[in-house]
C-alpha positions in Angstrom: 0.1 -0.1 0.2 1.2 3.4 -0.7 0.6 7.2 -0.4 0.1 9.0 -4.1 1.3 12.4 -4.3 1.4 14.8 -7.4 3.1 18.2 -7.3 2.7 20.7 -10.0 2.3 17.8 -12.2 1.2 18.9 -16.2 1.0 17.2 -19.5 1.6 18.8 -22.7 1.8 17.1 -25.9 4.5 17.9 -28.8 1.4 19.9 -30.9 1.0 22.1 -27.9 -2.4 20.4 -26.6 -2.2 20.5 -22.7 -4.4 17.5 -21.8 -3.7 18.0 -18.0 -3.4 21.7 -16.8 -0.6 22.3 -13.5 -2.0 20.2 -10.7 -1.1 19.1 -7.2 -3.0 16.9 -4.9 -2.4 13.9 -2.4 -4.0 10.1 -2.4 -3.5 9.0 1.0 -2.7 5.4 1.6 -5.8 2.9 1.5 -8.1 5.7 -0.3 -10.2 5.2 -3.1 -10.2 8.3 -5.4 -12.2 8.4 -8.4 -11.5 10.6 -11.3 -14.5 11.6 -13.1 -15.2 13.9 -16.5 -16.8 13.9 -19.6 -14.5 12.3 -22.4 -11.5 14.6 -23.4 -11.4 15.9 -20.0 -7.6 14.7 -19.1 -8.7 12.0 -16.7 -7.2 8.9 -18.8 -4.5 10.8 -19.3 -4.0 11.7 -15.4 -4.0 7.8 -14.7 -1.7 6.8 -17.1 0.8 9.2 -15.9 0.4 7.9 -12.6 1.0 4.4 -14.3 3.8 5.3 -16.3 2.3 4.8 -19.7 2.4 8.6 -19.9 5.6 10.9 -19.8 4.9 13.8 -17.6 5.8 17.0 -18.9 6.3 18.7 -15.9 6.0 18.1 -11.9 6.8 15.3 -9.5 4.8 12.3 -9.2 5.4 10.3 -6.0 4.4 6.6 -4.9 5.0 6.6 -1.2 8.3 8.5 -0.6 9.7 7.7 -4.0 9.6 9.9 -6.9 8.7 7.8 -9.5 8.9 9.9 -13.0 11.4 7.9 -14.8 10.7 5.0 -13.1 9.7 2.0 -15.7 5.8 0.9 -15.1 6.6 -2.7 -14.4 9.1 -1.4 -11.6 6.0 0.7 -9.8 4.4 -1.8 -8.3 1.0 -1.1 -9.5 -1.6 -3.2 -11.0 -4.1 -1.9 -13.9 -7.6 -3.1 -14.4 -8.7 -2.2 -18.3 -11.9 -1.4 -19.5 -11.6 -4.5 -22.5 -10.3 -6.8 -19.7 -7.1 -7.6 -21.6 -7.0 -11.0 -21.2 -5.2 -13.9 -23.2 -8.0 -15.9 -25.0 -5.9 -19.0 -25.2 -4.9 -19.0 -21.6 -7.6 -20.4 -19.1 -8.5 -18.3 -16.1 -5.6 -19.9 -13.8 -3.0 -19.0 -16.3 -4.2 -15.3 -17.0 -4.0 -14.9 -13.4 -0.7 -16.1 -13.0 0.6 -14.8 -15.9 2.6 -11.4 -14.3 3.6 -14.0 -11.6 5.1 -16.5 -14.0 7.0 -13.1 -15.7 8.6 -12.5 -12.6 9.8 -16.0 -11.7 7.7 -16.6 -9.0 8.1 -20.6 -7.8 4.8 -22.8 -9.2 3.7 -23.9 -6.1 3.7 -19.6 -4.9 1.9 -18.7 -7.9 -0.8 -21.8 -7.7 -1.6 -20.5 -3.6 -2.1 -16.8 -4.7 -4.3 -18.1 -7.7 -6.6 -20.1 -5.7 -6.8 -17.2 -2.9 -7.9 -14.5 -5.3 -10.2 -16.7 -7.1 -12.1 -17.9 -3.7 -12.0 -14.0 -3.3 -13.9 -13.2 -6.2 -15.9 -16.3 -6.4 -14.2 -17.8 -9.8 -12.8 -20.9 -8.1 -15.1 -23.3 -10.4 -14.1 -21.1 -13.5 -10.1 -21.8 -12.9 -9.8 -24.3 -16.0 -12.0 -22.4 -18.5 -10.9 -20.1 -21.2 -12.3 -16.1 -21.7 -14.8 -17.2 -24.2 -16.3 -19.4 -21.9 -16.9 -16.6 -19.3 -19.3 -13.7 -19.2 -18.7 -10.3 -18.9 -18.7 -10.1 -15.3 -16.5 -13.3 -14.8 -14.1 -11.8 -17.2 -13.8 -8.6 -15.3 -13.3 -10.5 -12.2 -10.5 -12.4 -13.7 -8.7 -9.0 -14.8 -9.4 -7.8 -11.2 -7.6 -11.1 -9.9 -4.6 -11.0 -12.0 -4.3 -7.7 -10.4 -4.7 -8.8 -6.8 -2.2 -11.8 -7.1 0.5 -9.4 -7.7 -0.4 -8.1 -4.3 0.5 -4.0 -5.6 1.2 -0.7 -3.7 -1.7 0.6 -5.9 -4.4 -0.1 -7.9 -5.5 2.1 -11.0 -8.9 1.2 -13.0 -9.3 2.6 -16.3 -13.3 2.6 -16.9 -13.1 -0.9 -16.1 -17.2 -1.3 -16.3 -18.0 0.5 -19.5 -18.6 -2.9 -21.4 -20.9 -3.9 -18.8 -25.0 -3.7 -18.9 -26.8 -1.6 -16.5 -27.5 -4.5 -14.1 -24.0 -6.2 -14.2 -22.5 -2.5 -13.7 -24.4 -2.0 -10.4 -23.4 -5.3 -9.2 -19.8 -4.9 -9.9 -19.1 -1.3 -8.4 -20.7 -2.8 -5.0 -17.9 -5.5 -5.6 -14.9 -3.3 -6.4 -15.5 -1.2 -3.7 -16.0 -4.1 -1.1 -12.7 -5.7 -2.4 -10.8 -2.7 -2.2 -11.8 -2.1 1.2 -11.0 -5.6 2.1 -7.5 -5.4 0.6 -7.0 -1.9 1.9 -5.1 -1.0 -1.1 -4.9 2.6 -2.4 -7.1 2.8 -5.7 -7.3 5.4 -8.6 -10.5 4.7 -10.6 -11.3 6.7 -13.8 -14.8 6.9 -15.2 -17.4 9.4 -16.9 -20.4 8.0 -14.8 -21.0 10.4 -12.3 -23.0 7.3 -10.7 -20.1 5.2 -10.3 -18.0 8.5 -8.8 -20.6 9.1 -6.1 -21.3 5.6 -4.8 -17.5 4.2 -5.0 -15.4 7.1 -4.1 -13.7 8.4 -0.6 -13.2 11.1 -2.7 -13.9 12.7 -6.1 -11.6 14.9 -8.3 -13.6 16.4 -10.8 -11.9 17.6 -14.3 -13.2 19.6 -17.0 -10.8 20.3 -20.1 -7.8 19.1 -18.5 -7.9 21.1 -15.3 -9.3 20.0 -11.8 -12.7 21.6 -11.0 -13.3 20.4 -7.6 -11.7 17.6 -4.9 -13.8 16.5 -2.2 -16.0 13.7 -0.7 -19.3 12.6 -2.7 -21.2 14.5 -0.2 -19.0 17.8 -0.4 -18.9 17.7 -4.2 -22.9 17.4 -4.4 -24.0 19.8 -1.8 -21.2 22.4 -2.4 -20.4 22.4 -5.9 -17.3 24.5 -6.5 -18.7 25.6 -10.2 -21.3 25.4 -12.5 -19.3 22.7 -14.6 -19.7 20.4 -11.5 -23.0 21.3 -10.5 -24.5 20.4 -13.8 -22.4 17.3 -13.9 -22.6 15.7 -10.6 -26.1 15.1 -10.1 -29.0 13.2 -12.2 -31.0 15.2 -13.4 -28.5 18.2 -12.6 -28.8 21.1 -10.9 -30.8 23.9 -12.4 -29.3 27.2 -13.2 -30.9 30.2 -13.5 -29.9 33.9 -14.2 -30.8 36.4 -11.6 -30.0 40.0 -10.7 -28.8 40.7 -7.2 -30.6 43.6 -5.0 -29.4 46.0 -2.6 -30.7 43.7 0.2 -28.9 40.9 -1.6 -32.2 39.7 -2.9 -32.3 37.3 -5.8 -34.6 38.2 -8.3 -35.5 36.3 -11.6 -36.0 37.8 -14.9 -39.7 37.7 -14.8 -39.5 39.3 -11.5 -39.9 36.3 -9.1 -38.0 36.8 -5.9 -36.2 33.7 -4.1 -36.1 32.8 -0.7 -32.6 32.6 -0.7 -30.1 35.6 -0.5 -26.7 36.2 -2.4 -23.6 36.8 -0.7 -22.0 39.6 0.2 -19.8 41.2 -2.7 -21.5 39.1 -5.3 -21.6 41.0 -8.7 -25.2 42.4 -9.8 -25.8 39.6 -11.9 -25.6 35.8 -10.9 -26.4 32.4 -11.6 -28.6 30.5 -9.3 -28.5 26.9 -8.9 -31.2 24.7 -7.2 -31.2 20.9 -7.1 -34.5 19.1 -8.1 -35.1 17.6 -5.0 -34.4 20.8 -3.0 -38.1 21.7 -4.4 -41.4 21.8 -2.5 -44.9 21.6 -4.4 -47.3 23.7 -2.9 -45.3 25.4 0.1 -44.3 28.6 -1.5 -45.2 31.3 -3.4 -43.0 30.7 -6.4 -44.8 30.0 -9.6 -43.6 27.0 -11.7 -45.0 25.9 -14.9 -45.2 22.0 -15.5 -45.1 21.0 -18.7 -43.9 17.5 -18.8 -43.8 14.9 -16.4 -41.8 11.9 -16.3 -42.6 8.5 -14.8 -39.1 6.9 -13.3 -40.6 4.1 -10.9 -39.4 5.6 -7.3 -39.6 9.2 -8.6 -41.1 11.6 -10.7 -39.2 14.2 -12.7 -41.4 17.7 -13.5 -39.9 19.6 -16.4 -41.4 23.4 -17.2 -40.2 26.6 -16.5 -39.4 29.1 -13.8 -38.5 32.6 -14.0 -38.6 32.2 -18.0 -35.9 29.5 -18.0 -36.2 25.7 -18.4 -36.4 24.0 -14.7 -36.8 20.7 -13.2 -38.3 19.1 -10.2 -37.6 15.6 -8.5 -40.6 14.2 -6.5 -41.5 11.2 -4.9 -44.0 8.5 -6.6 -46.5 8.9 -4.3 -46.3 12.9 -4.4 -49.6 14.1 -7.0 -48.7 16.8 -9.8 -50.3 18.0 -13.2 -49.4 20.0 -16.0 -50.1 23.7 -15.6 -48.8 26.3 -13.1 -48.5 25.4 -9.3 -46.7 27.2 -6.5 -43.5 26.0 -5.1 -41.1 26.4 -2.4 -37.4 26.0 -1.8 -36.0 23.6 1.2 -33.4 25.9 3.5 -30.0 25.7 2.0 -31.3 24.7 -1.6 -30.1 28.1 -3.3 -26.5 28.1 -4.8 -24.9 31.4 -6.1 -22.6 31.6 -9.0 -20.7 34.2 -10.8 -21.8 34.1 -14.4 -18.5 35.4 -15.9 -15.6 33.0 -13.7 -18.7 30.1 -13.6 -17.1 29.5 -9.8 -19.4 29.4 -6.8 -19.6 32.6 -4.6 
């Protein structure tokens, strides 16, 4: 197990493209950190720099107490789990799991013992003599994880490992991966574009956008206190509503149509701001804010009401047993529901 530290790390390609802007952060020993963001945001590039598969342009990368900028990937004592499993089709599960140990010259008896232990941990014992083509997608991913576990690395790296699985299996596997990491206590860095995976699996989340880190925090911090409009929109399903508003002399927030919200802008806020409200922080029938419902979306446990508030698109999330009809209704906002952002910098005020 090991701590990972990045000091002023940056990645610039020869064509001038800055894939990862200068960043510094620390991942304590045993923590499960998720890098999340849309395609092309730099999360996989950052992971590959930690793995040693991508050269670092500037800065220093430490695994434990050792700087590893120029250390070969094979010598970093890390294990990586890929999206496409990267299994050898002609080898059995047992040989796939033990492949890396055989390359390192580990005695056969020791390899067999480590493979049996990992297989038992991952419920793969009965499949050891099968080949990858005889396994389901979830079983293949377990084999890939088993191959990583037998190496007893200091650091696990996961590069979108669940992207090829169906929704039900993704849900099951993310629970298994998190439970396994807790059991082993190994530091883990996990890349995904799926904010649900990030929220459910991470001890801390690192949100990336266009090569820069937007926010680092626990899932609760990132969800409840988004540092920017990007984080507010990206984390949460449905995303946070963002509405243009003006700030009065008493810090009152007024929407474009004159509707006054219950929250207040912080001192020093500019005259024009963006107001953010989570869909679940709205209460039907409890206030005097007019909201027009255009569409009601049924999601089983929830109902999403899509419509207009203050002349802008707005969504409300209610329980399955709450009643609602299209047309105008009155709504109220829960305590602390209003978030205020600077429209120019897009940062939280």
